[in-house]
C-alpha positions in Angstrom: -35.1 23.9 34.8 -34.8 25.2 31.3 -38.6 24.6 31.5 -39.1 26.4 34.5 -36.7 29.5 32.9 -39.0 29.3 29.7 -42.3 29.2 31.9 -41.4 32.1 33.8 -40.3 34.3 30.5 -43.7 33.3 28.5 -45.9 34.3 32.2 -43.9 37.3 32.0 -44.4 38.4 28.4 -48.4 37.5 28.8 -48.0 40.3 32.0 -46.3 42.7 29.5 -48.6 42.0 26.8 -51.7 42.8 29.5 -50.4 45.9 30.8 -53.6 48.0 30.7 -55.1 45.1 32.0 -53.8 44.3 34.8 -52.2 47.8 36.0 -48.6 45.9 36.8 -45.9 47.9 35.5 -44.6 46.4 32.6 -40.7 47.4 33.3 -41.0 45.8 36.5 -42.0 42.4 35.2 -39.3 42.8 32.5 -37.0 43.5 35.2 -38.2 40.8 37.8 -38.0 38.1 34.8 -34.2 39.2 33.5 -32.8 38.9 36.8 -34.2 35.9 38.4 -34.1 33.7 34.8 -30.1 34.2 35.9 -30.3 33.2 38.8 -32.4 30.4 38.1 -29.7 30.1 35.2 -27.2 29.9 38.2 -28.2 27.2 40.4 -28.1 24.6 37.5 -25.1 26.4 35.8 -22.7 23.2 36.0 -25.5 21.4 33.8 -25.4 24.2 31.2 -22.1 24.9 31.1 -21.3 20.9 30.6 -23.4 20.6 27.8 -22.8 24.6 26.3 -19.7 26.1 26.7 -17.2 22.9 27.9 -14.5 23.8 25.8 -14.7 27.6 26.9 -14.5 26.4 30.5 -12.0 23.7 30.3 -9.3 26.5 28.9 -11.0 28.9 32.0 -9.8 26.3 33.9 -6.6 25.5 33.1 -4.7 23.8 35.7 -7.3 24.4 38.3 -9.5 21.7 39.8 -13.3 21.6 39.1 -15.3 23.4 41.3 -18.9 25.0 41.6 -17.0 28.5 42.0 -15.3 27.9 39.1 -18.1 27.4 37.6 -20.0 30.8 38.9 -16.9 32.6 37.7 -16.9 31.5 34.7 -20.7 32.3 34.2 -19.8 35.8 35.6 -16.8 36.7 33.9 -17.9 35.4 30.3 -21.3 34.4 29.8 -23.5 37.1 31.8 -20.7 40.1 31.4 -20.3 39.3 27.6 -24.4 39.8 27.3 -24.4 42.2 30.0 -21.6 44.7 28.3 -24.1 45.0 25.0 -26.6 45.9 27.3 -25.2 48.8 29.4 -23.9 50.4 26.0 -27.2 50.4 25.2 -28.3 51.9 28.3 -25.5 54.5 28.4 -26.6 56.1 25.4 -30.2 56.3 26.0 -29.0 58.3 29.4 -26.6 60.4 27.5 -29.6 61.2 24.6 -31.5 61.7 28.1 -29.6 64.6 29.1 -28.9 66.1 25.9 -32.8 66.4 25.6 -33.0 67.8 29.1 -30.2 70.5 27.8 -32.2 71.1 25.1 -35.3 71.7 26.7 -33.7 73.8 29.2 -32.2 76.2 26.3 -35.8 76.2 24.8 -34.8 74.4 21.8 -38.0 73.1 21.6 -40.0 76.0 21.3 -39.5 76.5 17.7 -41.4 73.8 16.9 -44.7 75.0 18.7 -44.0 78.3 16.4 -43.8 75.9 13.5 -46.7 74.1 14.1 -49.4 76.7 15.2 -51.4 77.3 12.5 -55.5 76.6 12.3 -55.2 75.7 9.2 -55.5 71.6 10.1 -53.8 70.4 7.1 -50.5 73.0 8.0 -50.5 71.3 11.9 -51.0 68.2 10.7 -48.3 68.2 8.2 -45.8 70.2 10.7 -46.6 67.9 14.1 -45.7 64.8 11.3 -42.9 66.5 9.9 -41.2 67.3 13.3 -41.9 64.2 14.8 -40.8 61.7 12.0 -37.7 64.4 11.8 -36.8 64.1 15.8 -37.2 60.7 16.6 -34.5 59.7 13.8 -31.9 61.4 16.1 -33.5 60.6 19.5 -35.4 57.7 20.5 -39.4 57.3 19.7 -40.9 57.8 23.0 -38.7 60.8 23.8 -39.8 62.5 20.6 -43.2 62.1 21.4 -43.4 62.8 24.8 -42.0 66.3 23.9 -44.5 66.1 20.4 -47.5 65.3 22.6 -46.5 68.3 25.0 -46.0 70.7 22.0 -49.8 69.4 20.7 -51.5 69.9 24.5 -49.4 73.6 24.1 -51.1 74.4 20.6 -55.0 72.7 20.6 -58.1 73.1 23.0 -60.1 70.0 21.6 -59.7 66.7 23.3 -61.0 64.8 20.1 -58.7 66.8 18.2 -55.9 66.0 20.3 -56.8 62.5 20.2 -55.9 62.0 16.4 -52.9 64.7 16.0 -51.8 62.4 19.3 -52.1 59.5 16.8 -50.3 60.7 14.3 -47.7 61.7 16.7 -47.3 58.5 17.9 -47.4 57.2 14.2 -44.7 59.4 12.8 -42.4 58.7 15.7 -42.2 55.1 15.4 -41.5 55.0 11.6 -38.7 57.9 11.9 -37.7 56.1 15.2 -37.1 52.7 12.4 -34.9 53.7 9.6 -31.6 55.2 11.6 -29.5 53.4 13.8 -30.1 55.7 16.5 -33.7 56.8 16.2 -34.8 53.5 18.1 -33.9 50.9 20.8 -34.4 48.3 18.3 -32.3 49.5 15.5 -29.7 50.4 18.0 -29.6 46.8 18.9 -29.6 45.5 15.1 -26.2 48.1 14.4 -24.3 47.4 17.7 -25.0 43.6 17.2 -23.5 43.9 13.8 -26.1 43.1 11.5 -26.7 46.3 9.8 -24.3 49.3 8.9 -25.7 52.6 9.2 -25.9 54.0 5.8 -27.4 50.5 4.1 -29.8 50.5 6.6 -31.3 54.0 6.6 -31.2 53.7 3.0 -33.3 50.3 2.6 -36.1 51.8 5.3 -36.1 55.5 4.9 -38.9 55.4 1.8 -40.6 52.5 3.4 -40.8 54.7 6.7 -41.9 57.3 4.5 -44.5 56.0 3.4 -45.6 54.1 6.7 -46.1 58.0 7.9 -47.2 59.6 4.9 -50.6 57.3 4.6 -52.3 57.2 7.8 -51.3 60.9 8.2 -53.3 61.8 5.3 -55.9 59.8 6.7 -56.3 60.6 9.5 -56.0 64.3 8.7 -59.3 63.9 6.5 -61.2 63.2 10.3 -60.0 66.7 11.3 -61.8 69.9 10.6 -60.5 72.1 8.2 -59.5 75.1 11.5 -58.3 73.6 14.7 -59.2 75.4 18.2 -56.3 76.3 18.9 -55.5 77.9 22.6 -54.1 81.2 23.2 -50.6 81.8 22.8 -48.9 82.3 25.9 -45.3 82.6 26.9 -42.8 79.5 28.1 -41.2 80.6 31.6 -37.9 78.9 32.2 -36.7 81.1 34.7 -34.6 83.8 33.1 -36.3 84.1 28.9 -34.5 87.1 28.6 -31.0 85.3 28.5 -32.5 83.0 25.8 -31.9 84.4 22.7 -33.0 83.0 19.5 -29.8 82.4 17.7 -28.6 80.1 21.3 -31.7 78.3 20.9 -31.1 77.4 17.1 -27.2 76.9 17.8 -27.9 74.6 20.9 -30.9 72.6 18.8 -28.0 72.2 15.7 -25.0 70.9 18.0 -27.6 68.5 19.8 -28.8 66.8 16.3 -26.3 67.4 14.1 -23.6 65.5 17.2 -26.1 62.9 17.2 -26.1 62.2 13.4 -22.2 61.9 14.0 -22.6 59.1 16.0 -22.5 56.5 13.7 -19.1 58.2 11.9 -17.8 58.5 15.5 -18.1 54.7 15.7 -16.7 54.0 12.4 -13.9 56.4 12.5 -12.6 54.8 16.0 -14.3 51.6 16.8 -15.3 52.8 20.3 -19.3 52.2 21.3 -21.9 54.8 20.3 -22.2 55.8 23.5 -19.2 57.4 24.0 -19.9 59.1 21.0 -22.9 60.1 22.2 -21.1 61.1 25.6 -19.2 63.1 23.5 -21.8 65.5 21.9 -23.2 65.8 25.4 -20.0 67.0 26.7 -19.4 69.7 23.9 -22.9 70.7 24.4 -22.2 71.1 28.5 -19.5 73.1 28.1 -21.1 75.2 25.0 -24.5 75.9 27.3 -22.4 77.1 30.1 -20.3 79.2 27.7 -23.6 80.7 26.2 -25.4 81.1 29.7 -22.6 82.2 31.8 -24.0 85.7 32.7 -26.8 83.5 34.5 -25.1 81.1 36.0 -22.9 83.1 37.7 -25.2 85.7 38.7 -26.2 86.5 42.4 -29.3 84.8 42.0 -29.9 82.3 39.1 -33.5 81.5 38.4 -34.0 78.2 38.7 -34.8 76.4 34.8 -37.8 73.6 35.0 -36.8 70.2 34.4 -39.5 68.1 33.0 -39.7 65.5 35.5 -42.2 63.5 33.6 -40.3 63.0 30.8 -37.7 62.0 32.5 -39.2 59.6 34.5 -41.0 58.2 31.3 -37.6 57.5 29.3 -36.3 55.6 32.7 -38.9 54.0 32.9 -38.0 52.9 29.2 -34.8 52.1 30.1 -35.2 49.9 32.9 -37.6 47.9 30.6 -35.1 47.5 28.0 -32.9 46.2 30.4 -35.4 43.8 32.0 -36.1 42.5 28.4 -32.6 42.3 26.9 -31.7 39.8 30.1 -34.8 37.7 29.6 -33.6 37.7 25.9 -30.4 36.7 26.7 -31.2 33.9 29.0 -33.5 32.3 26.5 -30.4 32.3 24.4 -28.3 30.5 26.8 -30.3 27.8 27.7 -30.6 27.4 23.8 -34.2 27.9 23.3 -33.9 30.8 20.7 -31.6 28.0 18.6 -35.0 25.5 18.6 -37.1 28.8 18.1 -34.8 29.4 15.0 -35.1 26.3 13.6 -38.9 25.5 13.7 -39.3 29.0 12.2 -37.1 27.6 9.6 -39.0 23.7 9.1 -42.3 25.5 9.1 -41.9 29.2 8.0 -38.9 29.8 6.0 -40.0 33.2 4.1 -38.6 36.6 6.0 -42.0 38.3 4.7 -44.6 36.2 6.3 -42.4 36.2 9.8 -42.0 40.0 9.7 -46.0 40.2 8.9 -45.8 37.7 11.9 -44.0 39.7 14.7 -45.3 42.6 13.7 -49.1 41.5 13.9 -48.0 40.1 17.5 -46.2 43.6 18.2 -49.8 45.3 18.3 -50.6 43.4 21.3 -47.8 42.7 22.8 -44.6 45.8 23.4 -43.0 46.1 20.2 -39.4 46.2 22.0 -39.1 42.7 23.4 -41.0 41.2 20.0 -38.3 42.8 17.7 -35.2 41.8 20.6 -36.4 38.9 20.6 -36.5 38.4 16.8 -32.9 39.6 16.7 -31.8 37.2 19.1 -33.2 34.3 16.9 -30.5 34.3 14.4 -26.8 34.7 14.3 -25.5 37.2 11.7 -24.4 34.6 9.2 -21.2 35.2 7.5 -21.7 36.1 3.5 -18.5 34.8 2.0 -19.4 30.8 3.3 -19.7 28.6 0.4 -23.1 27.3 -0.6 -25.1 29.5 1.4 -29.2 29.5 -0.3 -30.7 32.5 -1.1 -33.2 32.3 1.9 -29.8 32.0 4.2 -28.8 35.3 2.5 -31.5 37.3 4.4 -29.2 36.8 7.7 -25.7 38.1 7.1 -24.9 41.8 7.6 -27.5 44.2 6.0 -29.8 41.6 5.3 -33.3 41.6 4.3 -34.2 39.7 7.6 -32.9 42.6 10.0 -34.3 45.3 8.2 -37.9 43.4 7.8 -38.0 43.0 12.0 -37.4 47.0 12.8 -39.4 48.3 9.9 -43.1 45.8 10.7 -41.5 45.7 14.8 -41.8 49.6 14.9 -45.2 50.2 12.3 -46.8 47.0 13.8 -46.1 47.9 17.2 -48.6 50.8 16.1 -52.1 48.5 15.1 -52.7 49.4 18.6 -51.6 52.0 21.6 -50.3 49.0 23.7 -48.4 47.9 21.4 -45.5 51.0 21.8 -44.4 53.3 24.6 -45.3 55.8 22.7 -49.1 54.7 22.7 -48.8 53.9 26.2 -47.6 57.9 26.2 -50.9 58.9 24.3 -53.1 57.2 26.4 -51.9 58.4 29.3 -52.0 61.9 28.7 -55.5 61.8 26.3 -57.0 59.1 27.8 -56.9 57.1 24.9 -58.9 54.0 25.2 -58.0 50.7 23.0 -61.1 50.3 21.3 -61.4 53.9 20.5 -58.1 53.8 18.7 -58.3 50.3 16.9 -61.9 51.8 15.3 -60.6 54.8 13.8 -56.8 54.8 13.3 -55.5 50.5 13.0 -56.9 50.4 9.8 -55.1 53.3 8.4 -51.9 51.8 9.9 -52.3 48.4 8.2 -52.7 50.1 5.1 -49.6 52.4 5.2 -47.9 49.1 6.7 -48.2 47.0 3.8 -47.6 50.0 1.3 -44.4 50.2 3.2 -43.8 47.0 2.5 -44.5 47.0 -1.4 -42.3 50.0 -1.2 -39.5 47.7 0.3 -39.8 44.7 -1.6 -39.6 46.8 -5.1 -36.1 48.9 -3.6 -34.9 45.6 -3.0 -35.9 43.5 -5.6 -34.6 46.3 -8.0 -31.4 47.9 -6.2 -29.6 44.4 -5.0 
């Protein structure tokens, strides 16, 4: 049955990385593989429980007699539930951030981003789009940030080729910005919640490499743009009753939303409660303030409806379902022992974390980086740094070890080598009809140079500061 489960997962991975060819939604594939993997696991549950969880199962049985029902109960309560609790926490966090974005968008908090980026001088627009994308994705997930910034770009630029180039900058900046904070990307959030990194150390280690991986491609792509961009005429954004949305309200709500999300790691450190509770706390405060400052409009006899960006909600929900499916798939591979064999093979034949990260980043260009990085995180456990006899290689897998930094950095940046390697790239392909060949011809080499420079900076920072 292990062979059947592994074969199912490999077929799923192939379908995920060929979504642009098969036109089968990768979220559907991931959920199918994740669910049916666990169904197959339960079908032969006694074998896996007796070989991998015998001590815990005997303690669970106590004085009861052995039965198939008892095996299934143990799988549900002690095997599946352990994995699902962690996945559900991240899903709840993503749902909370999606709701926060809806509240901010309803109050026009992203309008000033459009104003900041509006300039006929290409270097001003390029700089502001990259900075805003990098900054937003450090707080929100990179798909949400990319979709918001692509909408901003579409409100500004008329010329299609200019939008393709600027959209590529947005994709790169959002992926790099998301990888240097523990709340900016699904993969970094997973590394944090699994106890592999601490927020301060993680950000300090990756902020300079992430900036380098953003700046170099941005400068090179910006040189392809003309000195003056083809801008659309300025138009008034309508959200219902625009007269009630004051600039100070927009600034207040934006600071509360973004500042609140930055407080989530501190909330976790102070309370030891899951990060999604911190995000829900921010959402609760934001909603209360929203009710107070928009009270007149809410209590009016005929309140005008507020437009909600359904396309953004749909894209984020797909990303959440995809993450859930991939997480279930990787967890079942852990339970059948496949990940342990992969780790042993990597230790024997590669035995170098930089080569591992390069390989993972390269594969991320054709296979979704979320799936690859989650798999990379799950291959190795977080080792105890105080264990005697640890080699230098083993030190890479302790809390805040270099391995956890490198796989998230390489996964996020390497995923930008092609647009099919990340969810933000798929959003660009849908919105601007960007083809894989065009992206490879004009963007890939620039991302590759930025990635290698980022790895070099990480090596230097790690060498001199550790």
